[in-house]
Backbone bond lengths (Angstrom), bond angles and torsions (degrees), N, CA, C in turn:
res aa  C-N    CA-C-N  psi(-1)  N-CA   C-N-CA  omega(-1)  CA-C   N-CA-C  phi
1 M - - - 1.460 - - 1.529 111.10 -
2 I 1.347 116.97 -44.98 1.458 120.27 179.51 1.526 110.42 -62.56
3 R 1.321 116.69 -43.04 1.463 121.06 179.09 1.522 110.68 -62.20
4 R 1.314 116.90 -42.20 1.467 121.62 179.81 1.523 110.98 -62.95
5 I 1.334 116.42 -42.48 1.465 120.59 179.76 1.521 110.55 -62.67
6 F 1.346 117.25 -44.65 1.464 119.86 179.98 1.526 111.66 -66.94
7 E 1.333 117.56 -33.37 1.456 120.64 175.79 1.525 110.92 -61.96
8 E 1.331 116.30 -44.86 1.461 120.16 -179.68 1.529 111.55 -69.10
9 L 1.346 117.38 -38.95 1.464 120.19 177.48 1.530 110.40 -61.16
10 K 1.324 116.81 -42.75 1.466 120.90 178.61 1.517 111.07 -64.77
11 K 1.319 117.26 -40.38 1.458 122.55 -177.50 1.533 111.39 -65.98
12 H 1.340 116.47 -34.78 1.461 121.15 -176.91 1.536 113.75 -94.12
13 A 1.340 117.46 -4.81 1.465 120.64 -174.31 1.527 113.99 -57.33
14 P 1.345 120.03 -45.10 1.475 118.65 -179.20 1.522 113.05 -59.95
15 F 1.331 116.76 -38.66 1.462 120.31 179.91 1.525 110.58 -68.23
16 T 1.324 116.51 -37.80 1.456 120.99 179.04 1.525 111.17 -64.71
17 I 1.325 116.80 -46.13 1.462 121.47 -178.64 1.530 110.63 -63.45
18 A 1.333 117.13 -45.70 1.465 120.72 -178.92 1.522 111.38 -61.92
19 G 1.320 116.34 -46.21 1.460 120.10 179.85 1.510 112.17 -62.73
20 A 1.325 116.97 -41.84 1.462 120.52 -178.60 1.523 111.92 -66.50
21 L 1.331 117.73 -42.75 1.462 120.94 -178.57 1.527 111.61 -65.24
22 I 1.319 117.61 -43.18 1.464 120.77 179.49 1.524 110.47 -64.44
23 G 1.327 116.38 -43.88 1.459 119.94 -178.84 1.515 113.14 -65.34
24 V 1.332 117.10 -43.28 1.460 120.61 -179.09 1.531 110.72 -65.26
25 G 1.334 116.91 -32.92 1.461 120.17 177.31 1.520 112.76 -60.36
26 A 1.335 117.25 -27.49 1.467 120.99 179.97 1.524 111.65 -67.65
27 M 1.333 118.12 -19.23 1.464 121.78 -179.22 1.521 111.88 -57.46
28 I 1.325 116.94 -36.31 1.464 121.80 -176.16 1.529 111.11 -61.52
29 F 1.337 116.98 -32.87 1.458 121.15 -174.16 1.531 113.53 -97.17
30 C 1.330 117.99 -10.80 1.463 120.17 -170.57 1.523 115.54 -112.83
31 Y 1.339 118.38 -8.48 1.462 118.35 -169.04 1.527 113.69 -68.97
32 K 1.356 118.53 -17.40 1.461 120.86 -179.39 1.532 113.61 -94.80
33 L 1.312 117.44 4.86 1.469 119.86 179.47 1.527 110.72 -61.68
34 P 1.357 118.26 144.78 1.466 120.57 174.05 1.524 110.91 -59.70
35 S 1.316 116.24 151.18 1.470 121.00 -176.90 1.520 111.73 -58.96
36 R 1.340 117.54 -39.78 1.470 120.19 -178.28 1.525 110.99 -66.03
37 T 1.328 116.49 -40.17 1.460 120.19 177.40 1.522 110.32 -63.58
38 A 1.327 116.17 -43.38 1.463 120.42 177.98 1.527 111.20 -61.81
39 Y 1.344 116.03 -38.10 1.475 120.88 178.33 1.531 110.32 -61.16
40 N 1.338 116.05 -47.48 1.467 120.31 -179.61 1.530 110.89 -63.46
41 L 1.322 116.77 -40.11 1.459 120.05 178.93 1.526 111.29 -68.69
42 F 1.331 116.57 -35.46 1.464 119.84 176.75 1.519 110.47 -59.09
43 Y 1.339 116.80 -41.81 1.465 119.63 -178.49 1.524 113.50 -84.44
44 I 1.327 116.29 8.33 1.460 121.15 163.21 1.526 109.43 -95.58
45 F 1.332 115.59 -49.17 1.466 120.09 -174.59 1.524 113.25 -77.55
46 H 1.335 117.90 -33.39 1.465 118.83 179.99 1.535 111.89 -63.88
47 P 1.346 119.87 -48.44 1.476 118.36 175.84 1.528 112.88 -62.19
48 M 1.349 117.00 -35.48 1.472 119.25 175.74 1.528 110.45 -62.86
49 H 1.330 116.25 -39.81 1.462 121.20 176.50 1.526 110.17 -60.50
50 V 1.327 116.62 -44.85 1.467 120.78 179.40 1.529 110.62 -60.46
51 F 1.333 116.81 -42.67 1.470 120.74 178.67 1.529 110.99 -59.58
52 L 1.336 116.77 -51.23 1.465 119.99 -177.84 1.524 111.86 -66.83
53 S 1.325 116.27 -36.86 1.462 119.87 177.85 1.525 110.57 -64.40
54 A 1.342 116.24 -43.57 1.468 120.19 178.04 1.523 110.70 -62.99
55 L 1.340 116.68 -40.69 1.460 120.99 179.15 1.522 111.34 -61.69
56 V 1.328 117.51 -48.25 1.472 120.45 -176.46 1.525 110.74 -71.75
57 T 1.340 117.27 -43.93 1.463 120.36 -179.11 1.520 111.25 -61.66
58 A 1.330 116.82 -48.33 1.461 120.80 179.76 1.527 111.08 -66.90
59 S 1.337 117.02 -35.57 1.473 120.26 178.49 1.519 110.98 -65.49
60 M 1.329 117.22 -42.64 1.453 120.94 179.38 1.531 110.17 -61.49
61 Y 1.324 116.11 -43.05 1.469 120.32 178.12 1.529 109.89 -63.97
62 K 1.315 117.39 -46.82 1.464 121.06 -176.91 1.522 111.61 -65.58
63 N 1.329 117.77 -40.98 1.461 120.46 -177.97 1.524 112.73 -64.76
64 Y 1.337 117.28 -28.40 1.455 120.71 179.64 1.531 112.12 -95.95
65 R 1.313 117.05 -39.71 1.465 120.27 -171.35 1.521 112.34 -86.96
66 C 1.335 117.09 -36.26 1.464 120.36 -175.49 1.524 109.33 -96.41
67 V 1.312 116.03 72.23 1.462 121.79 -175.78 1.523 110.15 -104.36
68 P 1.350 117.60 157.83 1.467 119.88 177.75 1.519 112.00 -55.91
69 G 1.325 115.50 140.18 1.452 120.73 -179.92 1.509 113.62 99.65
70 K 1.327 117.21 -17.91 1.461 120.09 176.81 1.521 108.79 -87.89
71 K 1.321 116.84 169.85 1.453 121.58 -176.71 1.524 112.45 -68.06
72 G 1.305 117.08 -20.82 1.458 119.99 -177.16 1.510 109.83 137.50
73 C 1.310 114.70 175.02 1.452 119.72 -176.52 1.521 110.28 -82.62
74 N 1.311 116.76 128.69 1.462 121.98 176.77 1.530 107.81 -76.94
75 I 1.325 116.30 103.00 1.463 121.59 -174.72 1.525 111.11 -62.57
76 V 1.328 116.53 -37.93 1.463 120.01 -178.82 1.525 110.37 -63.93
77 M 1.344 116.49 -45.65 1.459 119.89 179.17 1.524 111.21 -66.01
78 L 1.332 116.54 -38.29 1.468 120.00 177.25 1.521 110.12 -60.11
79 L 1.328 116.54 -41.74 1.464 121.46 179.52 1.523 111.00 -67.38
80 V 1.332 117.22 -43.68 1.465 121.46 -179.01 1.528 110.88 -64.01
81 V 1.341 116.56 -48.41 1.459 120.77 -179.45 1.526 110.32 -62.57
82 G 1.340 116.61 -44.40 1.453 120.44 -179.74 1.521 112.80 -63.40
83 M 1.334 117.77 -43.45 1.465 121.33 -178.56 1.523 111.31 -68.71
84 M 1.325 117.00 -45.66 1.461 120.28 -178.98 1.523 111.06 -66.24
85 G 1.326 116.19 -44.82 1.452 119.87 -178.80 1.512 112.99 -67.56
86 A 1.336 117.15 -32.47 1.469 120.73 -177.81 1.520 112.06 -83.60
87 I 1.327 117.21 -61.93 1.460 120.40 -173.63 1.525 111.14 -69.09
88 G 1.333 117.18 -44.27 1.461 119.91 -177.90 1.515 112.88 -62.56
89 V 1.333 116.19 -51.63 1.461 119.44 -176.67 1.524 111.33 -73.77
90 A 1.330 118.45 -34.64 1.469 120.95 177.78 1.523 110.80 -62.48
91 T 1.320 116.72 -34.84 1.462 120.06 177.87 1.523 110.76 -66.37
92 V 1.325 116.59 -42.65 1.472 120.38 176.72 1.526 110.13 -62.56
93 S 1.327 116.55 -45.41 1.455 121.91 -175.08 1.527 112.72 -69.58
94 D 1.335 117.06 -47.65 1.468 121.26 -172.01 1.524 113.78 -87.39
95 S 1.333 117.04 -24.67 1.461 119.72 -171.88 1.529 114.13 -119.90
96 I 1.317 117.41 -55.32 1.468 120.13 -170.11 1.521 112.00 -70.68
97 V 1.344 118.04 -50.81 1.467 119.96 179.59 1.526 111.77 -63.33
98 P 1.355 119.84 -46.02 1.469 118.77 175.66 1.524 113.14 -59.05
99 F 1.341 117.39 -38.75 1.464 120.51 179.75 1.532 111.02 -63.42
100 I 1.336 116.22 -41.56 1.468 119.39 176.56 1.531 110.16 -60.37
101 G 1.334 116.08 -41.77 1.455 119.90 177.45 1.516 112.11 -63.00
102 E 1.330 117.33 -41.20 1.468 121.48 178.71 1.529 111.38 -61.13
103 V 1.330 115.78 -41.60 1.464 120.04 -179.89 1.524 110.49 -67.33
104 L 1.330 117.02 -46.40 1.460 120.83 -178.39 1.529 111.73 -66.18
105 L 1.334 117.22 -32.23 1.460 121.20 177.88 1.530 112.18 -86.10
106 K 1.345 116.38 1.41 1.463 123.35 177.14 1.534 112.47 56.04
107 M 1.319 115.06 46.82 1.455 120.28 178.78 1.527 109.16 -76.58
108 P 1.342 118.69 142.88 1.470 121.83 -166.79 1.522 115.86 -67.06
109 K 1.336 118.45 -28.79 1.467 120.25 -175.91 1.525 111.22 -119.41
110 A 1.313 116.78 36.45 1.466 120.31 -179.84 1.528 110.40 -59.52
111 E 1.320 116.24 124.64 1.466 121.35 -178.75 1.524 108.54 -154.24
112 L 1.319 115.78 140.02 1.461 120.84 -177.89 1.530 110.22 -87.69
113 H 1.328 116.61 125.25 1.461 122.78 178.05 1.529 108.67 -117.12
114 I 1.328 116.76 113.96 1.461 122.85 -178.08 1.524 108.87 -103.41
115 G 1.329 116.39 114.10 1.457 121.28 -173.90 1.510 114.87 -60.92
116 F 1.346 117.23 -43.92 1.460 118.42 -175.67 1.528 112.70 -74.80
117 I 1.329 117.45 -3.40 1.466 122.00 173.08 1.527 110.25 -102.46
118 E 1.329 116.97 -50.76 1.464 121.07 -176.39 1.528 112.49 -73.87
119 E 1.318 117.27 -36.49 1.472 121.56 -179.27 1.531 108.85 -133.15
120 W 1.341 116.71 55.79 1.458 120.92 -169.96 1.528 112.77 -65.89
121 K 1.333 118.27 -34.10 1.464 119.87 -178.63 1.530 110.65 -65.19
122 R 1.330 115.88 -47.41 1.461 120.25 -178.88 1.520 111.15 -64.45
123 V 1.327 116.72 -44.83 1.463 121.12 -176.88 1.528 111.00 -66.14
124 T 1.327 117.30 -45.00 1.464 120.91 -179.77 1.521 111.34 -64.43
125 L 1.329 116.85 -42.14 1.464 120.85 179.88 1.523 111.11 -61.09
126 L 1.340 116.77 -44.92 1.469 119.90 -179.66 1.521 111.33 -65.46
127 A 1.334 117.71 -34.61 1.465 120.37 177.28 1.525 110.51 -65.16
128 I 1.317 116.96 -43.71 1.476 120.64 -179.77 1.522 110.96 -65.03
129 I 1.337 116.90 -41.14 1.460 120.14 177.68 1.526 110.51 -62.39
130 G 1.337 117.04 -40.55 1.455 120.52 178.22 1.522 112.57 -62.34
131 I 1.321 116.11 -42.38 1.467 120.35 178.79 1.522 110.67 -66.61
132 G 1.333 116.84 -41.96 1.463 120.52 177.37 1.518 112.01 -61.44
133 T 1.329 116.67 -39.75 1.465 120.65 177.22 1.523 110.49 -63.11
134 A 1.330 116.12 -41.39 1.463 120.26 -180.00 1.530 111.80 -63.76
135 Y 1.318 116.85 -33.41 1.465 119.83 -178.81 1.533 110.71 -64.65
136 F 1.343 116.51 -39.98 1.463 120.13 -177.83 1.526 113.19 -94.72
137 W 1.347 117.46 -24.70 1.464 121.22 -176.12 1.515 109.40 -143.73
138 P 1.333 117.80 74.19 1.470 120.71 -176.53 1.526 112.43 -72.65
139 Q 1.321 116.06 117.09 1.460 122.50 179.32 1.525 107.91 -134.15
140 T 1.353 116.55 149.06 1.465 118.57 -178.21 1.520 113.94 -129.88
141 K 1.307 119.48 -45.71 1.467 120.11 -168.02 1.523 112.92 -68.53
142 F 1.335 116.86 -60.33 1.459 118.70 -177.34 1.526 112.26 -68.21
143 P 1.334 120.24 -40.07 1.469 118.68 172.40 1.521 112.56 -60.06
144 H 1.343 117.68 -31.72 1.463 120.05 178.11 1.524 110.48 -65.47
145 A 1.335 117.83 -41.21 1.460 120.90 177.23 1.521 110.57 -61.71
146 G 1.334 116.66 -44.00 1.462 120.21 176.57 1.508 111.87 -64.14
147 H 1.324 116.12 -37.92 1.464 121.89 178.15 1.524 110.52 -59.68
148 V 1.336 116.90 -46.05 1.465 121.10 -179.59 1.527 110.43 -63.71
149 L 1.325 116.96 -43.83 1.459 121.19 -178.90 1.525 111.36 -63.90
150 I 1.325 116.73 -49.08 1.468 121.06 -179.01 1.524 110.37 -65.32
151 S 1.329 116.93 -38.19 1.464 120.30 178.73 1.523 111.06 -62.49
152 T 1.335 116.29 -39.53 1.462 119.86 178.61 1.518 110.60 -61.36
153 W 1.322 116.55 -43.24 1.468 120.26 -179.81 1.523 111.24 -67.23
154 A 1.331 116.99 -40.43 1.469 119.20 178.59 1.528 110.27 -62.37
155 S 1.326 116.99 -45.73 1.466 120.96 177.87 1.525 110.88 -62.04
156 L 1.334 115.95 -40.28 1.454 121.17 179.87 1.521 111.22 -60.35
157 F 1.335 117.50 -46.86 1.463 120.26 -176.95 1.528 111.59 -70.79
158 H 1.337 117.49 -25.90 1.463 119.34 172.27 1.529 109.19 -65.08
159 V 1.336 116.96 -40.84 1.464 121.32 177.93 1.528 110.77 -67.30
160 V 1.343 117.05 -42.57 1.465 120.95 -179.33 1.527 110.98 -60.98
161 M 1.335 117.19 -33.43 1.468 120.67 177.24 1.527 111.73 -59.27
162 A 1.336 116.60 -24.88 1.465 120.22 -177.75 1.521 112.43 -75.71
163 G 1.344 118.10 -6.72 1.455 120.27 168.74 1.506 117.27 90.03
164 T 1.339 117.87 48.00 1.460 120.11 175.64 1.524 109.85 -80.85
165 K 1.326 118.74 116.14 1.463 122.43 -179.82 1.523 112.11 -98.67
166 T 1.326 116.60 -26.90 1.463 120.95 176.55 1.517 108.71 -125.07
167 L 1.315 115.77 144.02 1.464 120.90 -177.60 1.526 108.79 -117.52
168 T 1.334 115.39 85.20 1.463 120.66 177.75 1.522 109.81 -75.12
169 L 1.317 115.67 169.09 1.462 119.85 178.96 1.522 110.71 -61.37
170 G 1.344 116.02 -43.51 1.465 119.36 179.60 1.514 112.16 -62.86
171 A 1.362 115.82 -43.51 1.468 119.70 178.96 1.522 110.77 -64.93
172 S 1.330 116.42 -38.48 1.467 120.73 179.57 1.517 110.97 -61.88
173 I 1.333 115.91 -45.08 1.467 119.92 179.88 1.528 110.47 -64.78
174 G 1.340 115.86 -42.47 1.462 119.75 179.47 1.509 112.50 -63.28
175 I 1.338 116.68 -46.40 1.464 120.51 179.96 1.524 110.60 -64.25
176 F 1.350 116.47 -43.21 1.464 119.92 178.05 1.524 110.71 -57.99
177 A 1.331 116.83 -44.78 1.465 120.86 -178.10 1.518 111.39 -61.10
178 F 1.346 116.39 -45.03 1.462 118.61 -178.41 1.520 111.95 -72.17
179 L 1.341 117.53 -33.94 1.461 119.39 175.09 1.523 110.63 -64.42
180 F 1.328 116.43 -41.53 1.467 120.20 179.94 1.519 110.79 -63.19
181 I 1.339 115.79 -46.43 1.468 119.96 178.54 1.518 110.31 -62.83
182 A 1.345 116.20 -41.97 1.464 121.08 -177.09 1.516 112.06 -63.84
183 V 1.327 116.78 -28.65 1.464 120.21 -175.54 1.517 112.42 -98.63
184 W 1.325 117.28 -52.66 1.464 121.11 -169.56 1.524 112.41 -60.95
185 I 1.324 116.73 -56.20 1.464 119.64 -174.41 1.532 112.10 -69.52
186 P 1.356 119.60 -53.72 1.466 118.28 -178.28 1.520 113.73 -61.04
187 C 1.342 117.80 -39.90 1.460 119.62 -177.37 1.522 111.92 -66.45
188 C 1.321 116.72 -41.90 1.459 119.14 178.10 1.523 111.42 -68.42
189 V 1.324 116.29 -38.08 1.469 119.70 176.54 1.520 110.08 -63.80
190 S 1.329 116.61 -45.30 1.460 121.71 -178.09 1.518 111.92 -64.55
191 D 1.334 116.83 -49.26 1.459 121.40 -172.10 1.520 113.52 -79.11
192 I 1.331 117.26 -31.39 1.461 119.95 -168.60 1.530 112.40 -118.73
193 V 1.322 117.05 -59.19 1.465 120.45 -172.93 1.528 111.11 -68.15
194 F 1.337 117.12 -50.62 1.462 121.04 -174.21 1.527 113.17 -57.49
195 P 1.355 120.25 -53.01 1.464 118.25 -178.60 1.505 113.86 -65.53
196 L 1.362 118.27 -30.57 1.460 120.16 -179.33 1.526 112.74 -71.28
197 L 1.339 117.16 -16.01 1.459 120.06 175.75 1.525 111.92 -69.81
198 F 1.349 117.27 -17.23 1.454 121.69 -174.89 1.518 113.24 -105.44
199 V 1.338 117.72 3.60 1.451 119.06 -177.18 1.514 110.47 -103.04
200 G 1.342 114.59 166.00 1.452 120.08 179.41 1.511 110.65 -90.51
201 D 1.327 117.39 -147.59 1.450 122.39 -174.76 1.526 113.33 -95.52
202 D 1.346 116.79 -10.81 1.457 118.84 -178.71 1.506 109.41 -73.52
203 K 1.316 115.58 144.89 1.471 120.40 -177.99 1.512 109.47 -124.38
204 K 1.333 114.30 137.79 1.449 119.91 177.91 1.511 108.45 -124.78
205 E 1.324 117.53 143.25 1.469 121.23 -178.23 1.516 109.95 -60.30
206 Q 1.356 116.55 132.77 1.456 122.18 -178.79 1.519 110.53 -80.93
207 T 1.335 117.22 156.13 1.460 122.84 179.13 1.498 109.19 -119.06
């Protein structure tokens, strides 16, 4: 299991790095946005993040667990793994880690925004659509790159809501660090590690 997880992490690393670098670059142009605009953008990118996370998480589970010779794909488990991996980890990535960064950086309007509470209908619907897509069209690599990019933007707009008016070198380094942590670890855990914890020993070629 450990070897399999490291194989998948290595396979997806280029997509993760590319998505993270492009997303973090957007910070330079977005930090002066009004808080309300950032809020609206957060609730565009956060549900998109949930959709892509659900797609990749459920696809990873399906590609390994639903292999030829087995009785078939357990739809309930696919739904559970997809929902937990998408909504749970997306909340940590887009909301909780950025909020901790806002507090530590003493940003003036630091506030925690939880998508599945504030906009639960939209977030839940996008997660279900992502899981349904994975059932019929399981994909991991390119959706993972999109997942990382969208997650970076969602985390960024959560930070922008906290009201950064000046972007000093110290603030830039701090925000970059928390955005990187918010995206890299949760996204890889969500897309790769989490679903592989629920599969058996059979292996199927990834797409």
